Structures are given as structure tokens and as C-alpha cells.
ZATIRO-762406 format. One record per residue (C-alpha): x, y, z; residue in one letter; chain. Coordinates in pm, whole numbers, plus 50000, padded with zeros to 5 digits. Layout:
BEGIN
fimar c1->X, c2->Y, c3->Z, code->A, unit->A
...
REM end
This chain:
BEGIN
fimar c1->23153, c2->06339, c3->62403, code->X, unit->A
fimar c1->22820, c2->06405, c3->62237, code->X, unit->A
fimar c1->22976, c2->06708, c3->62058, code->X, unit->A
fimar c1->23269, c2->06502, c3->61931, code->X, unit->A
fimar c1->23028, c2->06230, c3->61802, code->X, unit->A
fimar c1->22827, c2->06497, c3->61622, code->X, unit->A
fimar c1->23133, c2->06652, c3->61464, code->X, unit->A
fimar c1->23240, c2->06300, c3->61338, code->X, unit->A
fimar c1->22906, c2->06240, c3->61181, code->X, unit->A
fimar c1->22923, c2->06590, c3->61013, code->X, unit->A
fimar c1->23270, c2->06503, c3->60873, code->X, unit->A
fimar c1->23137, c2->06178, c3->60733, code->X, unit->A
fimar c1->22897, c2->06379, c3->60521, code->X, unit->A
fimar c1->23196, c2->06568, c3->60344, code->X, unit->A
fimar c1->23199, c2->06431, c3->59984, code->X, unit->A
fimar c1->23505, c2->06235, c3->59884, code->X, unit->A
fimar c1->23711, c2->06244, c3->59565, code->X, unit->A
fimar c1->23928, c2->05942, c3->59577, code->X, unit->A
fimar c1->24245, c2->06048, c3->59381, code->X, unit->A
fimar c1->24411, c2->05717, c3->59368, code->X, unit->A
fimar c1->24232, c2->05397, c3->59287, code->X, unit->A
fimar c1->24263, c2->05112, c3->59025, code->X, unit->A
fimar c1->24051, c2->04896, c3->58813, code->X, unit->A
fimar c1->24167, c2->04582, c3->58626, code->X, unit->A
fimar c1->24040, c2->04289, c3->58435, code->X, unit->A
fimar c1->24304, c2->04016, c3->58437, code->X, unit->A
fimar c1->24122, c2->03796, c3->58183, code->X, unit->A
fimar c1->24126, c2->04078, c3->57928, code->X, unit->A
fimar c1->24446, c2->04272, c3->57981, code->X, unit->A
fimar c1->24802, c2->04206, c3->58074, code->X, unit->A
fimar c1->24951, c2->04347, c3->58394, code->X, unit->A
fimar c1->25283, c2->04167, c3->58444, code->X, unit->A
fimar c1->25292, c2->04198, c3->58829, code->X, unit->A
fimar c1->24934, c2->04061, c3->58855, code->X, unit->A
fimar c1->24923, c2->03814, c3->58560, code->X, unit->A
fimar c1->25265, c2->03651, c3->58573, code->X, unit->A
fimar c1->25297, c2->03345, c3->58799, code->X, unit->A
fimar c1->25618, c2->03470, c3->58964, code->X, unit->A
fimar c1->25540, c2->03761, c3->59207, code->X, unit->A
fimar c1->25745, c2->04077, c3->59204, code->X, unit->A
fimar c1->25899, c2->04246, c3->59504, code->X, unit->A
fimar c1->25615, c2->04450, c3->59653, code->X, unit->A
fimar c1->25634, c2->04686, c3->59947, code->X, unit->A
fimar c1->25341, c2->04529, c3->60131, code->X, unit->A
fimar c1->25482, c2->04182, c3->60094, code->X, unit->A
fimar c1->25230, c2->03917, c3->59988, code->X, unit->A
fimar c1->24978, c2->04061, c3->59742, code->X, unit->A
fimar c1->24816, c2->03743, c3->59630, code->X, unit->A
fimar c1->24476, c2->03870, c3->59761, code->X, unit->A
fimar c1->24443, c2->04135, c3->59499, code->X, unit->A
fimar c1->24535, c2->03915, c3->59198, code->X, unit->A
fimar c1->24179, c2->03910, c3->59075, code->X, unit->A
fimar c1->23948, c2->04134, c3->58866, code->X, unit->A
fimar c1->23858, c2->04462, c3->59030, code->X, unit->A
fimar c1->23596, c2->04673, c3->58863, code->X, unit->A
fimar c1->23351, c2->04958, c3->58947, code->X, unit->A
fimar c1->23092, c2->04733, c3->59110, code->X, unit->A
fimar c1->23369, c2->04592, c3->59341, code->X, unit->A
fimar c1->23480, c2->04937, c3->59424, code->X, unit->A
fimar c1->23130, c2->05055, c3->59506, code->X, unit->A
fimar c1->23096, c2->04750, c3->59738, code->X, unit->A
fimar c1->23411, c2->04841, c3->59917, code->X, unit->A
fimar c1->23350, c2->05207, c3->59967, code->X, unit->A
fimar c1->23008, c2->05126, c3->60112, code->X, unit->A
fimar c1->22848, c2->05416, c3->60303, code->X, unit->A
fimar c1->23143, c2->05648, c3->60242, code->X, unit->A
fimar c1->23028, c2->05943, c3->60028, code->X, unit->A
fimar c1->23254, c2->05891, c3->59726, code->X, unit->A
fimar c1->23137, c2->06118, c3->59447, code->X, unit->A
fimar c1->23428, c2->06103, c3->59207, code->X, unit->A
fimar c1->23752, c2->05910, c3->59147, code->X, unit->A
fimar c1->24085, c2->05939, c3->58966, code->X, unit->A
fimar c1->24212, c2->05611, c3->58816, code->X, unit->A
fimar c1->24583, c2->05564, c3->58866, code->X, unit->A
fimar c1->24773, c2->05368, c3->58611, code->X, unit->A
fimar c1->24831, c2->05014, c3->58737, code->X, unit->A
fimar c1->25151, c2->04883, c3->58594, code->X, unit->A
fimar c1->24986, c2->04777, c3->58258, code->X, unit->A
fimar c1->25175, c2->04601, c3->57983, code->X, unit->A
fimar c1->25481, c2->04826, c3->57925, code->X, unit->A
fimar c1->25481, c2->04747, c3->57553, code->X, unit->A
fimar c1->25151, c2->04935, c3->57519, code->X, unit->A
fimar c1->25126, c2->05212, c3->57776, code->X, unit->A
fimar c1->24840, c2->05391, c3->57590, code->X, unit->A
fimar c1->24630, c2->05070, c3->57590, code->X, unit->A
fimar c1->24537, c2->05120, c3->57954, code->X, unit->A
fimar c1->24415, c2->05470, c3->57888, code->X, unit->A
fimar c1->24187, c2->05353, c3->57609, code->X, unit->A
fimar c1->24049, c2->05069, c3->57826, code->X, unit->A
fimar c1->23990, c2->05285, c3->58134, code->X, unit->A
fimar c1->23805, c2->05540, c3->57910, code->X, unit->A
fimar c1->23574, c2->05267, c3->57793, code->X, unit->A
fimar c1->23519, c2->05155, c3->58153, code->X, unit->A
fimar c1->23416, c2->05502, c3->58244, code->X, unit->A
fimar c1->23178, c2->05518, c3->57953, code->X, unit->A
fimar c1->23015, c2->05196, c3->58067, code->X, unit->A
fimar c1->23017, c2->05240, c3->58450, code->X, unit->A
fimar c1->23034, c2->05614, c3->58509, code->X, unit->A
fimar c1->23367, c2->05562, c3->58698, code->X, unit->A
fimar c1->23635, c2->05689, c3->58701, code->X, unit->A
fimar c1->23596, c2->06058, c3->58661, code->X, unit->A
fimar c1->23949, c2->06115, c3->58542, code->X, unit->A
fimar c1->24267, c2->05913, c3->58494, code->X, unit->A
fimar c1->24640, c2->05937, c3->58552, code->X, unit->A
fimar c1->24818, c2->05752, c3->58279, code->X, unit->A
fimar c1->25151, c2->05567, c3->58259, code->X, unit->A
fimar c1->25428, c2->05808, c3->58182, code->X, unit->A
fimar c1->25766, c2->05635, c3->58098, code->X, unit->A
fimar c1->25939, c2->05963, c3->58048, code->X, unit->A
fimar c1->26276, c2->05826, c3->57929, code->X, unit->A
fimar c1->26121, c2->05634, c3->57642, code->X, unit->A
fimar c1->26236, c2->05739, c3->57292, code->X, unit->A
fimar c1->25872, c2->05759, c3->57190, code->X, unit->A
fimar c1->25744, c2->05946, c3->57487, code->X, unit->A
fimar c1->25603, c2->06222, c3->57264, code->X, unit->A
fimar c1->25380, c2->05975, c3->57087, code->X, unit->A
fimar c1->25278, c2->05801, c3->57418, code->X, unit->A
fimar c1->25176, c2->06138, c3->57579, code->X, unit->A
fimar c1->24981, c2->06237, c3->57264, code->X, unit->A
fimar c1->24797, c2->05898, c3->57274, code->X, unit->A
fimar c1->24702, c2->05963, c3->57640, code->X, unit->A
fimar c1->24588, c2->06315, c3->57548, code->X, unit->A
fimar c1->24321, c2->06165, c3->57314, code->X, unit->A
fimar c1->24125, c2->06060, c3->57622, code->X, unit->A
fimar c1->23901, c2->06327, c3->57775, code->X, unit->A
fimar c1->23973, c2->06174, c3->58112, code->X, unit->A
fimar c1->24346, c2->06210, c3->58105, code->X, unit->A
fimar c1->24485, c2->06463, c3->58351, code->X, unit->A
fimar c1->24848, c2->06360, c3->58379, code->X, unit->A
fimar c1->25094, c2->06077, c3->58421, code->X, unit->A
fimar c1->25255, c2->05874, c3->58691, code->X, unit->A
fimar c1->25624, c2->05799, c3->58689, code->X, unit->A
fimar c1->25852, c2->05597, c3->58906, code->X, unit->A
fimar c1->26198, c2->05758, c3->58880, code->X, unit->A
fimar c1->26485, c2->05528, c3->58940, code->X, unit->A
fimar c1->26532, c2->05516, c3->59318, code->X, unit->A
fimar c1->26799, c2->05407, c3->59561, code->X, unit->A
fimar c1->26697, c2->05144, c3->59820, code->X, unit->A
fimar c1->26802, c2->05360, c3->60109, code->X, unit->A
fimar c1->26892, c2->05722, c3->60201, code->X, unit->A
fimar c1->27256, c2->05615, c3->60228, code->X, unit->A
fimar c1->27269, c2->05498, c3->59869, code->X, unit->A
fimar c1->27085, c2->05796, c3->59710, code->X, unit->A
fimar c1->27275, c2->05960, c3->59427, code->X, unit->A
fimar c1->27211, c2->06224, c3->59166, code->X, unit->A
fimar c1->27252, c2->06214, c3->58783, code->X, unit->A
fimar c1->27217, c2->05852, c3->58697, code->X, unit->A
fimar c1->27000, c2->05740, c3->58406, code->X, unit->A
fimar c1->26627, c2->05732, c3->58499, code->X, unit->A
fimar c1->26665, c2->05983, c3->58785, code->X, unit->A
fimar c1->26484, c2->06313, c3->58787, code->X, unit->A
fimar c1->26800, c2->06502, c3->58680, code->X, unit->A
fimar c1->26879, c2->06263, c3->58388, code->X, unit->A
fimar c1->26863, c2->06485, c3->58081, code->X, unit->A
fimar c1->26669, c2->06223, c3->57874, code->X, unit->A
fimar c1->26415, c2->06186, c3->58158, code->X, unit->A
fimar c1->26376, c2->06558, c3->58175, code->X, unit->A
fimar c1->26324, c2->06592, c3->57800, code->X, unit->A
fimar c1->26017, c2->06368, c3->57839, code->X, unit->A
fimar c1->25908, c2->06565, c3->58144, code->X, unit->A
fimar c1->25926, c2->06894, c3->57956, code->X, unit->A
fimar c1->25659, c2->06765, c3->57712, code->X, unit->A
fimar c1->25391, c2->06742, c3->57992, code->X, unit->A
fimar c1->25322, c2->07113, c3->57974, code->X, unit->A
fimar c1->25230, c2->07075, c3->57604, code->X, unit->A
fimar c1->24932, c2->06872, c3->57712, code->X, unit->A
fimar c1->24860, c2->07049, c3->58040, code->X, unit->A
fimar c1->24946, c2->06724, c3->58218, code->X, unit->A
fimar c1->25037, c2->06700, c3->58581, code->X, unit->A
fimar c1->25297, c2->06456, c3->58717, code->X, unit->A
fimar c1->25231, c2->06202, c3->58983, code->X, unit->A
fimar c1->25578, c2->06119, c3->59105, code->X, unit->A
fimar c1->25631, c2->05803, c3->59316, code->X, unit->A
fimar c1->25969, c2->05805, c3->59468, code->X, unit->A
fimar c1->26105, c2->05766, c3->59822, code->X, unit->A
fimar c1->26157, c2->06079, c3->60030, code->X, unit->A
fimar c1->26533, c2->06060, c3->60005, code->X, unit->A
fimar c1->26505, c2->06171, c3->59646, code->X, unit->A
fimar c1->26304, c2->06493, c3->59730, code->X, unit->A
fimar c1->26610, c2->06706, c3->59673, code->X, unit->A
fimar c1->26595, c2->06619, c3->59305, code->X, unit->A
fimar c1->26210, c2->06663, c3->59308, code->X, unit->A
fimar c1->26258, c2->07002, c3->59455, code->X, unit->A
fimar c1->26488, c2->07108, c3->59176, code->X, unit->A
fimar c1->26245, c2->06966, c3->58922, code->X, unit->A
fimar c1->25962, c2->07165, c3->59065, code->X, unit->A
fimar c1->26173, c2->07483, c3->59052, code->X, unit->A
fimar c1->26286, c2->07421, c3->58692, code->X, unit->A
fimar c1->25929, c2->07347, c3->58568, code->X, unit->A
fimar c1->25708, c2->07579, c3->58767, code->X, unit->A
fimar c1->25410, c2->07540, c3->58534, code->X, unit->A
fimar c1->25384, c2->07171, c3->58578, code->X, unit->A
fimar c1->25180, c2->07043, c3->58881, code->X, unit->A
fimar c1->25356, c2->06778, c3->59077, code->X, unit->A
fimar c1->25175, c2->06542, c3->59309, code->X, unit->A
fimar c1->25385, c2->06333, c3->59546, code->X, unit->A
fimar c1->25238, c2->05978, c3->59552, code->X, unit->A
fimar c1->25183, c2->05789, c3->59875, code->X, unit->A
fimar c1->25315, c2->06072, c3->60103, code->X, unit->A
fimar c1->25673, c2->06030, c3->59980, code->X, unit->A
fimar c1->25683, c2->05660, c3->60103, code->X, unit->A
fimar c1->25766, c2->05700, c3->60469, code->X, unit->A
fimar c1->25837, c2->05331, c3->60515, code->X, unit->A
fimar c1->26107, c2->05378, c3->60782, code->X, unit->A
fimar c1->25898, c2->05447, c3->61087, code->X, unit->A
fimar c1->26206, c2->05489, c3->61313, code->X, unit->A
fimar c1->26259, c2->05822, c3->61479, code->X, unit->A
fimar c1->26547, c2->05893, c3->61253, code->X, unit->A
fimar c1->26359, c2->05778, c3->60945, code->X, unit->A
fimar c1->26056, c2->05997, c3->61016, code->X, unit->A
fimar c1->26281, c2->06294, c3->61092, code->X, unit->A
fimar c1->26452, c2->06252, c3->60756, code->X, unit->A
fimar c1->26109, c2->06226, c3->60589, code->X, unit->A
fimar c1->25991, c2->06547, c3->60754, code->X, unit->A
fimar c1->26301, c2->06736, c3->60646, code->X, unit->A
fimar c1->26252, c2->06621, c3->60293, code->X, unit->A
fimar c1->25884, c2->06722, c3->60293, code->X, unit->A
fimar c1->25964, c2->07060, c3->60431, code->X, unit->A
fimar c1->26217, c2->07119, c3->60144, code->X, unit->A
fimar c1->25994, c2->07023, c3->59858, code->X, unit->A
fimar c1->25683, c2->07188, c3->60009, code->X, unit->A
fimar c1->25852, c2->07522, c3->59954, code->X, unit->A
fimar c1->25752, c2->07498, c3->59591, code->X, unit->A
fimar c1->25379, c2->07595, c3->59531, code->X, unit->A
fimar c1->25340, c2->07358, c3->59231, code->X, unit->A
fimar c1->25387, c2->07054, c3->59459, code->X, unit->A
fimar c1->25098, c2->06879, c3->59628, code->X, unit->A
fimar c1->25090, c2->06553, c3->59820, code->X, unit->A
fimar c1->24864, c2->06241, c3->59822, code->X, unit->A
fimar c1->24797, c2->06099, c3->60168, code->X, unit->A
fimar c1->24760, c2->05739, c3->60071, code->X, unit->A
fimar c1->24949, c2->05411, c3->60058, code->X, unit->A
fimar c1->25050, c2->05435, c3->60425, code->X, unit->A
fimar c1->25028, c2->05058, c3->60498, code->X, unit->A
fimar c1->25320, c2->04860, c3->60645, code->X, unit->A
fimar c1->25407, c2->04508, c3->60543, code->X, unit->A
fimar c1->25237, c2->04246, c3->60751, code->X, unit->A
fimar c1->25061, c2->04497, c3->60974, code->X, unit->A
fimar c1->24707, c2->04639, c3->60979, code->X, unit->A
fimar c1->24632, c2->05006, c3->60901, code->X, unit->A
fimar c1->24605, c2->05196, c3->61232, code->X, unit->A
fimar c1->24548, c2->05543, c3->61337, code->X, unit->A
fimar c1->24817, c2->05516, c3->61594, code->X, unit->A
fimar c1->25090, c2->05454, c3->61336, code->X, unit->A
fimar c1->24957, c2->05671, c3->61050, code->X, unit->A
fimar c1->24798, c2->05977, c3->61223, code->X, unit->A
fimar c1->25134, c2->06145, c3->61297, code->X, unit->A
fimar c1->25239, c2->06118, c3->60922, code->X, unit->A
fimar c1->24907, c2->06246, c3->60806, code->X, unit->A
fimar c1->24908, c2->06541, c3->61056, code->X, unit->A
fimar c1->25270, c2->06630, c3->60979, code->X, unit->A
fimar c1->25207, c2->06625, c3->60608, code->X, unit->A
fimar c1->24906, c2->06852, c3->60641, code->X, unit->A
fimar c1->25099, c2->07086, c3->60861, code->X, unit->A
fimar c1->25390, c2->07097, c3->60625, code->X, unit->A
fimar c1->25191, c2->07144, c3->60292, code->X, unit->A
fimar c1->24896, c2->07323, c3->60440, code->X, unit->A
fimar c1->24529, c2->07218, c3->60393, code->X, unit->A
fimar c1->24537, c2->07351, c3->60036, code->X, unit->A
fimar c1->24783, c2->07099, c3->59898, code->X, unit->A
fimar c1->24696, c2->06759, c3->60051, code->X, unit->A
fimar c1->24456, c2->06493, c3->59919, code->X, unit->A
fimar c1->24333, c2->06178, c3->60067, code->X, unit->A
fimar c1->24312, c2->05864, c3->59862, code->X, unit->A
fimar c1->24222, c2->05493, c3->59912, code->X, unit->A
fimar c1->24479, c2->05322, c3->59687, code->X, unit->A
fimar c1->24218, c2->05053, c3->59648, code->X, unit->A
fimar c1->24224, c2->04766, c3->59590, code->X, unit->A
fimar c1->24591, c2->04760, c3->59679, code->X, unit->A
fimar c1->24540, c2->04896, c3->60029, code->X, unit->A
fimar c1->24276, c2->04637, c3->60094, code->X, unit->A
fimar c1->24579, c2->04426, c3->60186, code->X, unit->A
fimar c1->24629, c2->04645, c3->60503, code->X, unit->A
fimar c1->24277, c2->04777, c3->60582, code->X, unit->A
fimar c1->23916, c2->04811, c3->60485, code->X, unit->A
fimar c1->23794, c2->05125, c3->60310, code->X, unit->A
fimar c1->23607, c2->05223, c3->60627, code->X, unit->A
fimar c1->23925, c2->05168, c3->60839, code->X, unit->A
fimar c1->24135, c2->05386, c3->60614, code->X, unit->A
fimar c1->23885, c2->05673, c3->60562, code->X, unit->A
fimar c1->23768, c2->05670, c3->60924, code->X, unit->A
fimar c1->24141, c2->05700, c3->61007, code->X, unit->A
fimar c1->24177, c2->05997, c3->60778, code->X, unit->A
fimar c1->23874, c2->06161, c3->60941, code->X, unit->A
fimar c1->24010, c2->06106, c3->61291, code->X, unit->A
fimar c1->24356, c2->06231, c3->61201, code->X, unit->A
fimar c1->24223, c2->06572, c3->61090, code->X, unit->A
fimar c1->23915, c2->06592, c3->61314, code->X, unit->A
fimar c1->24045, c2->06900, c3->61496, code->X, unit->A
fimar c1->24076, c2->07103, c3->61173, code->X, unit->A
fimar c1->23800, c2->07332, c3->61061, code->X, unit->A
fimar c1->23542, c2->07157, c3->60853, code->X, unit->A
fimar c1->23636, c2->07376, c3->60556, code->X, unit->A
fimar c1->23992, c2->07247, c3->60572, code->X, unit->A
fimar c1->23866, c2->06894, c3->60613, code->X, unit->A
fimar c1->23659, c2->06939, c3->60296, code->X, unit->A
fimar c1->23969, c2->07061, c3->60106, code->X, unit->A
fimar c1->24160, c2->06746, c3->60195, code->X, unit->A
fimar c1->23878, c2->06509, c3->60110, code->X, unit->A
fimar c1->23731, c2->06689, c3->59805, code->X, unit->A
fimar c1->23804, c2->07042, c3->59712, code->X, unit->A
fimar c1->24183, c2->07014, c3->59645, code->X, unit->A
fimar c1->24126, c2->06711, c3->59425, code->X, unit->A
fimar c1->23866, c2->06892, c3->59231, code->X, unit->A
fimar c1->24101, c2->07182, c3->59162, code->X, unit->A
fimar c1->24427, c2->06992, c3->59105, code->X, unit->A
fimar c1->24285, c2->06720, c3->58881, code->X, unit->A
fimar c1->24039, c2->06963, c3->58717, code->X, unit->A
fimar c1->23722, c2->06765, c3->58786, code->X, unit->A
REM end
């Protein structure tokens, strides 16, 4: 028991690069989902608790004694009429506060002016890539290929092809039942780094659902230019627990290997389901049996390499 306690304390000293966190000022900027009075459909359900300003001092308070050394700011559904505006604002936040260390910008790849949007993002020294939400079916039974907005839509792919020009990676947030299309995308654009956001959204925790998620992960993990963020694992109306999330974390690490997984807080969004300590202590416990070198990769080293920090 003493040995396990000592190992846990050692793992808590591993530096953290949080590769998915958000800042926002609702009095200065327009985020439709946070500012409009009518709520949108949200996978965690009620999100009223996060409809308030969240800035670096708030984030520092939340991470507390966790050894966060760098962060990557993820675009936060900013005003779609001005996608580059968020990049400019976050860059100024970093100049003032020292956080974040890098940013992932909004990447509406099927816009007619996507070339100009990407060039605008590239003006920031913090920009490392974009996040995109390909059009997604609500369930595995309804998943199709080829519709507008999907990853095999020619217009969407024309935008995607421009990422390499700026050495941008692609954070792709899409449910696991679209990983066949993501797999083809990775094969067709091998020089573009893909990061699967929120572990491929394994929201169906039934035996059948998790089996489908694992098969999808195994398919896409065959492409070396695909990595995975272990984040956003909350369930609507339920607290974040090791019991429910450890199997997903451990399976993802087993499938992708310790060199292609990254832990992230998704704060303040995941404050809906758990404290920063709860989530990061859960990450630590889920991989406690791995060599410390592999644990360091998941908490820090992979992020440093993939996001060029």
C-alpha cells in the first residue's frame, strides 16, 4: 500500500500540458451558445453553470495543485460570422496572462472563404491547427457517406487540403460511427496530423455501443497520423467517475499506444461533471500501472510534440 501511495505521488509530479481548454469573456465577445437566451442542445444537458466569464485566473484557481505547465486553447463556438476574431482575441489574452501556450482555431472547412480564414488564423504565432465538426448522424444506424458537410464531401475536402499549406493539424470532433470516413481522410492526407477530439464521443456506454466504439478506434488507429484526446468523457446528469471512464481510457491507450494519446481537461465545460482534481486524479489512476515514462507521454510529452510546444 505504501508503495502504491508513493507511486501516485510521483505521478502527480509529472508536468501537465492541457491540450483542450477554453477561455471566454461574454461581455466582450459573442458566443451564440453561451450568450443567446435560448439554450442549444448540449451533450451534457443543462450547461447554465458555465454561462459566465472564464479567464486565466479562473483556470488557475480550478487546476489548483495540479502541475499544469502549458495549455492549448480550443476554439469555443465563437461568432460564426467572424471565425478569425477568436484567434486574435485569444492571442491578446496570452500576451496579457501568459496562457494559453497555443491555440486550435475554428475551421469551417466548407466555407467559400476558407482560404482567407486559414490565412487569418496563421497570422497568430499561437495557431497550431483547427477544429472542425463534420456533419454527423445522430446514431450508428443513420450514418451515411457522401452528404454535404461530411468528411468525404468534395467541398469540405478542398478546405481540408489547405491545412498542409499552413502546417496545421486538424482536431476532428465527430462520433465514432464516422471513423470509417476519418480513416479514409487520414490515408488520403498522410501529411496532416489528425487529433480525434473527446475520444471519439463514446456516449453509448452499453456493451454493444462500447464494442462498436472499440472497433472504430482500432480501424482509425492504423493510420500513424491520427492521435486521440482523452477528454470530454462526462455523461449527462452523472458525475465523472473512474469506474465508468477508466475502461475507455485504458482501451484507447491500448489501441493507440502511449505515443498517440493526450489527456485534457475540457475546462470549464467539464466542470459540469467533475472538478479538475477529480478528472486528473481519474486519469492518473486509469494509467497508474503504466511505466512512468509512458504516463509522462500521455500527460505532457505527446502534447509537446503534436502541438509543437
